[in-house]
C-alpha positions as CSV (number, residue, x, y, z in Angstrom):
1,X,26.7,-57.2,34.1
2,X,24.2,-58.8,31.8
3,X,25.3,-61.4,29.3
4,X,24.6,-61.4,25.6
5,X,21.7,-63.8,26.1
6,X,19.9,-61.1,28.2
7,X,21.1,-58.1,26.2
8,X,20.0,-59.2,22.7
9,X,16.3,-59.6,23.6
10,X,16.5,-56.3,25.4
11,X,18.0,-54.5,22.4
12,X,15.4,-56.0,20.1
13,X,12.7,-54.6,22.4
14,X,14.4,-51.3,23.1
15,X,14.6,-50.1,19.4
16,X,10.8,-50.5,18.8
17,X,10.1,-48.8,22.1
18,X,12.2,-45.8,21.2
19,X,10.7,-45.7,17.7
20,X,7.2,-45.4,19.2
21,X,8.3,-42.9,21.9
22,X,10.4,-40.2,20.1
23,X,12.1,-37.8,22.4
24,X,11.9,-40.1,25.5
25,X,14.2,-39.2,28.3
26,X,17.1,-41.4,29.3
27,X,15.9,-41.7,32.9
28,X,12.4,-42.7,31.9
29,X,13.5,-45.3,29.5
30,X,16.0,-46.7,32.0
31,X,13.2,-47.1,34.5
32,X,10.9,-48.8,32.0
33,X,13.6,-51.4,31.2
34,X,14.9,-51.8,34.8
35,X,18.3,-50.5,34.0
36,X,20.7,-47.9,35.4
37,X,21.2,-44.9,33.1
38,X,24.8,-46.1,32.5
39,X,23.6,-49.5,31.3
40,X,21.0,-47.9,29.0
41,X,23.7,-45.6,27.4
42,X,25.9,-48.7,27.0
43,X,23.0,-50.3,25.1
44,X,22.5,-47.2,23.0
45,X,26.1,-47.1,22.0
46,X,25.8,-50.7,20.8
47,X,22.6,-49.9,18.9
48,X,24.5,-47.1,17.2
49,X,26.8,-49.7,15.7
50,X,24.0,-52.0,14.4
51,X,22.2,-52.0,11.1
52,X,21.9,-53.6,7.7
53,X,24.9,-55.2,5.8
54,X,27.2,-52.7,4.3
55,X,28.0,-50.9,7.5
56,X,28.1,-47.5,5.8
57,X,26.5,-44.5,7.7
58,X,23.4,-45.0,5.7
59,X,23.1,-48.6,6.7
60,X,23.5,-48.1,10.5
61,X,20.9,-47.1,13.0
62,X,21.2,-43.4,14.0
63,X,20.7,-42.8,17.7
64,X,21.5,-39.8,19.9
65,X,20.9,-38.9,23.5
66,X,22.2,-35.3,23.8
67,X,20.6,-33.5,26.7
68,X,19.0,-36.7,27.9
69,X,16.5,-36.8,25.0
70,X,16.8,-40.0,23.0
71,X,16.2,-39.7,19.2
72,X,16.5,-42.7,16.9
73,X,16.3,-43.0,13.1
74,X,17.0,-45.5,10.3
75,X,15.7,-48.4,12.4
76,X,12.5,-49.2,10.4
77,X,13.7,-52.8,9.7
78,X,13.3,-53.7,13.4
79,X,10.7,-51.2,14.4
80,X,8.1,-53.8,15.1
81,X,8.1,-55.4,18.6
82,X,8.9,-59.1,19.1
83,X,6.0,-61.6,19.0
84,X,5.6,-64.5,21.3
85,X,6.3,-67.9,19.8
86,X,3.7,-70.6,20.0
87,X,5.5,-72.4,22.9
88,X,5.9,-69.1,24.8
89,X,2.3,-68.0,24.3
90,X,1.0,-71.5,25.2
91,X,3.0,-71.6,28.4
92,X,1.7,-68.2,29.4
93,X,-1.9,-69.1,28.6
94,X,-1.7,-72.3,30.7
95,X,-0.1,-70.4,33.6
96,X,-2.9,-67.8,33.5
97,X,-5.6,-70.5,33.5
98,X,-3.9,-72.1,36.5
99,X,-3.9,-68.8,38.2
100,X,-7.6,-68.4,37.5
101,X,-8.3,-71.8,39.1
102,X,-6.4,-70.9,42.2
103,X,-8.6,-71.0,45.4
104,X,-7.3,-67.6,46.4
105,X,-8.9,-66.1,43.3
106,X,-12.0,-68.2,43.2
107,X,-14.1,-65.6,44.9
108,X,-12.5,-62.5,43.5
109,X,-14.9,-60.4,41.5
110,X,-14.1,-58.9,38.1
111,X,-13.2,-60.1,34.7
112,X,-9.7,-58.7,34.4
113,X,-8.0,-62.2,34.1
114,X,-10.5,-63.6,31.5
115,X,-10.0,-60.5,29.5
116,X,-6.2,-60.8,29.6
117,X,-6.5,-64.5,28.5
118,X,-8.8,-63.5,25.6
119,X,-6.5,-60.7,24.4
120,X,-3.5,-63.0,24.6
121,X,-5.3,-65.7,22.6
122,X,-6.2,-63.2,20.0
123,X,-2.6,-61.8,19.8
124,X,-1.0,-65.3,19.8
125,X,-3.1,-66.7,17.0
126,X,-4.8,-70.0,16.6
127,X,-1.7,-72.1,17.1
128,X,-1.1,-71.1,20.7
129,X,-4.8,-71.2,21.6
130,X,-5.2,-74.7,20.2
131,X,-2.2,-76.0,22.1
132,X,-3.1,-74.4,25.4
133,X,-6.7,-75.5,25.1
134,X,-5.5,-79.1,25.0
135,X,-4.0,-78.7,28.5
136,X,-6.5,-79.2,31.3
137,X,-5.6,-77.2,34.5
138,X,-7.2,-78.8,37.5
139,X,-6.6,-77.6,41.1
140,X,-7.3,-80.8,43.2
141,X,-8.8,-80.7,46.6
142,X,-10.6,-83.1,48.9
143,X,-14.4,-82.3,48.8
144,X,-14.6,-80.6,52.2
145,X,-10.9,-79.6,52.7
146,X,-10.9,-76.3,51.0
147,X,-14.0,-74.8,52.7
148,X,-12.7,-75.8,56.2
149,X,-9.2,-74.6,55.5
150,X,-10.7,-71.3,54.4
151,X,-12.8,-71.1,57.5
152,X,-9.7,-71.7,59.7
153,X,-7.8,-68.9,57.8
154,X,-10.8,-66.5,58.1
155,X,-11.4,-67.1,61.8
156,X,-7.7,-67.5,62.6
157,X,-8.3,-70.9,64.2
158,X,-6.1,-73.9,64.6
159,X,-6.8,-76.9,62.3
160,X,-6.7,-80.6,63.0
161,X,-5.8,-82.7,60.0
162,X,-5.7,-86.3,59.0
163,X,-3.1,-86.3,56.4
164,X,-1.9,-89.0,54.0
165,X,1.9,-89.3,53.6
166,X,2.5,-91.3,50.4
167,X,6.2,-91.8,51.1
168,X,5.4,-93.8,54.2
169,X,1.9,-95.0,53.0
170,X,0.3,-93.8,56.3
171,X,-2.2,-91.4,57.7
172,X,-0.8,-89.0,60.3
173,X,-2.7,-86.7,62.7
174,X,-1.6,-83.0,62.6
175,X,-2.5,-79.8,64.4
176,X,-1.5,-76.8,62.5
177,X,-1.9,-73.0,62.5
178,X,-2.9,-72.0,59.0
179,X,-1.2,-69.1,57.3
180,X,-2.1,-69.0,53.6
181,X,-3.1,-71.1,50.6
182,X,-0.5,-71.4,47.8
183,X,-0.4,-73.0,44.4
184,X,2.9,-74.5,43.4
185,X,3.9,-77.1,40.7
186,X,0.2,-77.2,39.7
187,X,-1.0,-78.3,43.2
188,X,-2.8,-76.5,46.0
189,X,-1.2,-76.4,49.4
190,X,-1.9,-75.1,52.9
191,X,1.1,-73.3,54.3
192,X,1.1,-73.5,58.0
193,X,3.0,-74.0,61.3
194,X,2.9,-77.7,62.1
195,X,3.1,-78.6,65.8
196,X,4.1,-82.2,65.1
197,X,7.1,-81.1,63.0
198,X,7.6,-77.9,65.0
199,X,8.3,-76.1,61.7
200,X,6.7,-74.5,58.7
201,X,5.1,-77.1,56.4
202,X,3.1,-77.3,53.1
203,X,0.2,-79.8,53.1
204,X,-1.5,-80.7,49.8
205,X,-5.2,-80.2,50.0
206,X,-6.0,-83.4,48.0
207,X,-4.1,-85.5,50.6
208,X,-6.2,-84.2,53.5
209,X,-8.5,-87.0,54.6
210,X,-10.1,-84.9,57.2
211,X,-10.1,-81.3,58.4
212,X,-11.5,-80.0,61.6
213,X,-11.6,-76.3,62.7
214,X,-10.7,-76.2,66.4
215,X,-11.9,-73.7,69.0
216,X,-8.3,-72.6,69.6
217,X,-6.8,-69.4,68.2
218,X,-4.1,-69.9,65.6
219,X,-0.8,-68.6,67.1
220,X,2.2,-69.5,65.0
221,X,5.6,-68.5,66.5
222,X,6.9,-65.1,65.7
223,X,9.8,-66.6,63.7
224,X,7.5,-68.6,61.4
225,X,8.5,-67.3,57.9
226,X,6.7,-68.1,54.6
227,X,8.2,-70.9,52.5
228,X,9.8,-69.9,49.2
229,X,8.1,-72.1,46.6
230,X,9.6,-70.2,43.6
231,X,12.0,-73.2,43.0
232,X,9.4,-75.9,43.7
233,X,7.9,-77.5,46.8
234,X,10.5,-80.3,47.2
235,X,13.3,-78.7,49.2
236,X,15.8,-81.3,50.5
237,X,17.6,-80.8,53.8
238,X,21.5,-80.8,53.9
239,X,21.2,-83.6,56.4
240,X,19.2,-85.9,54.0
241,X,21.1,-88.9,52.7
242,X,22.9,-88.5,49.3
243,X,21.7,-91.0,46.7
244,X,23.3,-91.7,43.3
245,X,21.1,-92.7,40.4
246,X,21.9,-93.6,36.8
247,X,19.0,-93.0,34.3
248,X,18.5,-93.5,30.6
249,X,17.3,-90.8,28.2
250,X,13.7,-91.7,29.2
251,X,14.5,-91.1,32.9
252,X,16.1,-87.6,32.5
253,X,12.9,-86.0,33.8
254,X,14.3,-86.8,37.3
255,X,17.0,-84.1,36.9
256,X,14.4,-81.6,35.7
257,X,11.8,-82.4,38.4
258,X,13.9,-82.7,41.6
259,X,16.7,-80.5,43.0
260,X,20.0,-82.3,42.3
261,X,23.4,-81.9,43.9
262,X,25.1,-83.0,40.8
263,X,24.2,-84.1,37.2
264,X,26.8,-85.7,34.9
265,X,26.3,-86.6,31.3
266,X,27.2,-90.2,30.5
267,X,26.6,-90.2,26.8
268,X,23.7,-91.5,24.7
269,X,21.3,-89.4,26.7
270,X,22.1,-91.1,30.0
271,X,22.7,-89.2,33.3
272,X,24.3,-89.8,36.6
273,X,22.3,-87.9,39.2
274,X,23.2,-87.2,42.8
275,X,20.3,-86.0,45.0
276,X,19.2,-86.0,48.6
277,X,16.5,-88.4,49.7
278,X,14.1,-87.1,52.4
279,X,13.5,-90.7,53.4
280,X,14.3,-94.2,52.2
281,X,10.7,-95.1,51.3
282,X,10.6,-92.0,49.0
283,X,13.7,-93.1,47.0
284,X,12.5,-96.7,46.7
285,X,9.2,-95.5,45.2
286,X,11.1,-93.2,42.8
287,X,13.3,-96.1,41.7
288,X,10.4,-98.4,41.2
289,X,8.6,-95.7,39.2
290,X,11.7,-95.4,37.0
291,X,11.6,-99.1,36.2
292,X,14.1,-100.0,33.6
293,X,14.8,-96.3,32.8
294,X,16.9,-95.9,36.0
295,X,18.7,-97.6,38.9
296,X,20.1,-96.7,42.3
297,X,23.9,-96.9,42.3
298,X,24.6,-95.8,45.8
299,X,24.3,-96.3,48.7
300,X,24.6,-100.0,48.2
301,X,22.1,-100.8,51.0
302,X,19.4,-98.7,49.3
303,X,20.1,-100.4,45.9
304,X,19.6,-103.8,47.7
305,X,16.3,-102.7,49.2
306,X,15.0,-101.4,45.8
307,X,15.9,-104.8,44.2
308,X,14.1,-106.6,47.1
309,X,10.9,-104.5,46.7
310,X,10.9,-105.0,42.9
311,X,11.2,-108.8,43.4
312,X,8.4,-108.7,45.9
313,X,6.2,-106.8,43.6
314,X,7.0,-109.2,40.7
315,X,6.2,-112.2,42.9
316,X,2.8,-110.9,43.6
317,X,2.1,-110.7,39.9
318,X,3.4,-114.3,39.5
319,X,1.2,-115.5,42.4
320,X,-1.9,-114.0,40.9
321,X,-1.2,-115.5,37.5
């Protein structure tokens, strides 16, 4: 069952569609809107009770579907389709430009995507185009990482990586079987089977300090499944340690950027956030990044370490002064 938040936009799009497709069949319209025929008829019954103030027969939309043919009348006031708002059009334009910058599309011929962007800019108006043009979409990669990763994918060869891990501030050697290039959260990643982790992993191209194509066929295990990046790249494990943070209004971005176990409003824009830390170094860096906009509440030992690291950093500034 769809809620009113889903149903209202659908009804506002359904009426203009029916006005421009007189005599459309119930089954065809249901397929266009991704509904069952019963759901569509439920919507039509609701449309039949809508109209202008007054609620007399002459004020209400007249719709019928006898014999499976939908006829609609007296709906001229909402016959025009909805337009994208500036924020919606801007977000769509930025997403399309990021897609165009994806390495997977860099060598694809044709001008379909630029034409779609141009048409959307024209339809959205100057406001959306101005806003979206102020956003630069840059797909980062080390100078020679992308060509060598592509070579490994094309030849189906194993890769040897020197990979920088910022959470531990170290460079680790990896041997991986490449599977595909993906773009997530505005970054470009190699999805692969990692022999060091013995699991599927995503490695950012701009953190690869060296890539070598090995004379070994790539042979990931049969059970190696693609990683779902629809909800973002950072996917904590149930075994990771639970950490509790308190953040001010300026630190609320943490709840939006990272998957959280629990988020509680504390008033005045403050939040108590519970999330899982993949390692202690990562949460320390996050806490230092927050500065006075957030603090670690639990576990106590981690709060102590954050305080010690902050004091150490401050002492370095004092020493240089």
